[in-house]
C-alpha positions as CSV (number, residue, x, y, z in Angstrom):
1,M,-47.1,-6.0,-49.5
2,T,-44.8,-4.9,-46.9
3,L,-47.5,-3.5,-44.9
4,F,-49.2,-6.9,-45.0
5,L,-45.6,-8.2,-43.8
6,R,-45.3,-5.9,-41.1
7,L,-49.0,-6.8,-39.9
8,E,-47.8,-10.5,-40.1
9,S,-44.7,-9.9,-38.2
10,V,-46.9,-8.4,-35.4
11,T,-49.8,-10.9,-35.6
12,T,-47.3,-13.8,-35.6
13,R,-45.4,-12.3,-32.3
14,I,-49.2,-12.3,-30.6
15,A,-49.8,-15.7,-31.4
16,L,-46.0,-17.0,-30.2
17,W,-46.7,-14.8,-26.9
18,G,-50.0,-16.3,-26.4
19,A,-49.1,-20.0,-27.2
20,I,-46.3,-19.6,-24.4
21,G,-48.6,-18.2,-22.3
22,F,-51.1,-21.0,-22.3
23,L,-48.4,-23.5,-22.3
24,V,-47.0,-22.1,-19.0
25,I,-50.6,-21.9,-18.0
26,A,-50.9,-26.0,-18.7
27,A,-48.1,-26.6,-17.4
28,G,-48.5,-24.9,-14.0
29,L,-52.1,-26.1,-13.8
30,A,-50.8,-29.7,-14.6
31,M,-48.2,-29.5,-11.5
32,Y,-51.1,-28.0,-9.3
33,Q,-53.5,-31.3,-10.3
34,V,-50.0,-33.7,-9.4
35,T,-49.6,-31.8,-6.4
36,T,-53.5,-32.2,-5.3
37,R,-53.6,-35.9,-6.3
38,F,-50.8,-37.2,-4.9
39,V,-49.1,-35.2,-2.3
40,F,-52.6,-33.9,-0.6
41,G,-54.9,-37.2,-1.8
42,S,-57.6,-34.6,-3.0
43,P,-57.5,-33.7,-6.8
44,S,-58.6,-30.8,-8.1
45,T,-61.8,-31.2,-10.3
46,W,-61.4,-28.3,-12.7
47,S,-57.6,-28.3,-13.2
48,E,-57.4,-30.8,-15.7
49,V,-59.9,-29.5,-17.8
50,I,-58.4,-25.8,-18.3
51,T,-55.0,-27.2,-18.6
52,R,-56.3,-29.4,-21.4
53,S,-58.0,-26.7,-22.7
54,A,-54.8,-24.2,-22.5
55,M,-52.8,-27.1,-24.4
56,I,-55.4,-26.8,-27.4
57,W,-55.0,-23.0,-27.6
58,S,-51.0,-23.3,-27.2
59,V,-51.0,-25.6,-30.5
60,F,-53.1,-23.6,-32.3
61,L,-51.4,-20.3,-31.9
62,G,-47.8,-22.0,-32.0
63,V,-48.4,-23.1,-35.6
64,A,-48.4,-19.6,-36.9
65,P,-44.8,-18.8,-35.6
66,A,-43.6,-22.3,-36.3
67,F,-44.5,-21.4,-40.3
68,R,-42.8,-18.1,-40.1
69,E,-40.0,-19.8,-38.9
70,G,-40.0,-22.4,-41.4
71,N,-40.1,-25.0,-38.6
72,M,-43.3,-27.0,-40.1
73,I,-42.5,-30.4,-41.8
74,A,-41.6,-29.7,-45.2
75,L,-40.7,-31.3,-48.5
76,E,-37.4,-29.4,-48.2
77,I,-35.3,-32.4,-49.7
78,I,-37.4,-32.5,-52.2
79,Q,-37.6,-28.7,-53.0
80,R,-33.6,-28.4,-52.7
81,A,-33.0,-31.5,-54.9
82,L,-35.0,-29.5,-57.9
83,P,-34.0,-26.5,-60.2
84,R,-34.8,-23.3,-57.7
85,P,-37.8,-22.4,-60.1
86,L,-39.4,-25.8,-59.8
87,G,-38.7,-26.3,-55.8
88,L,-40.2,-22.9,-55.5
89,G,-43.4,-24.2,-57.2
90,L,-43.6,-26.9,-55.2
91,Y,-42.9,-24.9,-52.1
92,L,-46.0,-22.3,-53.3
93,G,-48.0,-25.4,-54.3
94,S,-47.9,-26.9,-50.8
95,M,-48.4,-24.0,-49.1
96,T,-51.7,-23.2,-51.2
97,L,-52.7,-26.7,-50.2
98,T,-52.0,-25.3,-46.3
99,L,-53.9,-21.9,-46.8
100,V,-57.5,-24.2,-48.4
101,F,-57.0,-26.3,-45.2
102,F,-56.4,-23.9,-42.6
103,A,-59.4,-22.0,-44.6
104,I,-61.7,-25.2,-44.2
105,L,-60.7,-25.7,-40.4
106,F,-61.3,-21.9,-39.8
107,W,-65.0,-22.4,-41.4
108,Q,-65.4,-25.9,-39.4
109,G,-64.1,-24.3,-36.3
110,W,-66.4,-21.5,-36.5
111,A,-69.5,-23.7,-37.3
112,M,-68.6,-26.2,-34.5
113,T,-67.9,-23.2,-32.0
114,E,-71.3,-21.9,-32.8
115,R,-72.7,-24.9,-32.4
116,V,-71.5,-25.9,-28.9
117,A,-71.9,-22.4,-27.4
118,R,-74.7,-23.5,-25.2
119,Q,-72.4,-26.5,-23.8
120,T,-70.5,-26.0,-20.3
121,L,-66.8,-27.4,-19.3
122,A,-66.5,-30.2,-17.3
123,A,-66.5,-29.2,-13.7
124,L,-66.8,-25.2,-14.7
125,E,-69.8,-23.4,-15.6
126,V,-67.8,-21.4,-18.4
127,S,-68.7,-22.4,-22.4
128,I,-67.0,-25.0,-24.2
129,A,-67.0,-22.6,-27.0
130,W,-64.2,-20.6,-25.4
131,V,-62.0,-24.0,-26.4
132,Y,-63.3,-24.4,-29.7
133,A,-62.6,-20.9,-30.5
134,A,-58.9,-22.0,-30.8
135,L,-59.4,-23.6,-34.4
136,P,-61.1,-20.5,-35.9
137,V,-58.5,-18.3,-34.0
138,G,-55.3,-20.1,-34.3
139,S,-56.4,-20.5,-38.0
140,V,-56.8,-16.9,-38.9
141,F,-53.0,-16.6,-37.8
142,I,-51.8,-19.5,-39.2
143,L,-53.3,-18.3,-42.8
144,I,-51.8,-15.0,-42.1
145,A,-48.7,-16.5,-41.7
146,V,-48.5,-18.7,-44.5
147,L,-49.5,-15.9,-47.0
148,A,-46.5,-14.2,-45.7
149,C,-44.5,-17.0,-45.9
150,M,-45.7,-17.4,-49.9
151,I,-45.2,-13.7,-50.2
152,R,-41.8,-13.7,-49.2
153,A,-40.8,-16.8,-51.4
154,A,-42.2,-14.9,-54.5
155,R,-40.3,-12.0,-53.7
156,G,-37.1,-14.2,-53.7
157,D,-36.4,-14.7,-50.1
158,W,-36.8,-18.2,-50.0
159,P,-34.4,-20.1,-47.6
160,E,-31.1,-21.3,-49.3
161,A,-29.9,-24.9,-48.7
162,E,-28.1,-24.5,-45.1
163,T,-24.5,-26.3,-45.4
164,P,-23.6,-28.3,-42.3
165,E,-20.9,-27.5,-40.0
166,G,-17.8,-29.0,-41.2
167,A,-19.2,-30.4,-44.9
168,P,-17.4,-28.7,-47.9
């Protein structure tokens, strides 16, 4: 289990840096698109497509670090109101459903990526499969992160309720 948790730490860090990289690309190309359209009056035909693709990759890679850090929408209020064993059970149950969802997303994303392999992106001669591949690739990172969250929770590393500053 410790080895898996170390692997998850590495893969989640890779996903985070990938998400950041794609976000930087998207922001830079969006600025380029605005500049060419409104300053030079000659809009770029390719930058909008790459910006959208980079945003898709950024989102799918960014979900794994969000799970790891506990930043996804959760049933936290209910978990904290329940006795710890029931709250933990609710947490593990919701994470199990999350695993099922992302396993299906991986499977369907893989199938979609294969189906669109011969199609190209508008204004580019690049397969649209590179964009669709964000679904299965991101799902793998997410599945690893969610499994690690479940392992940490089962080991007792389940976050305690945070007391707001100034509260008794």
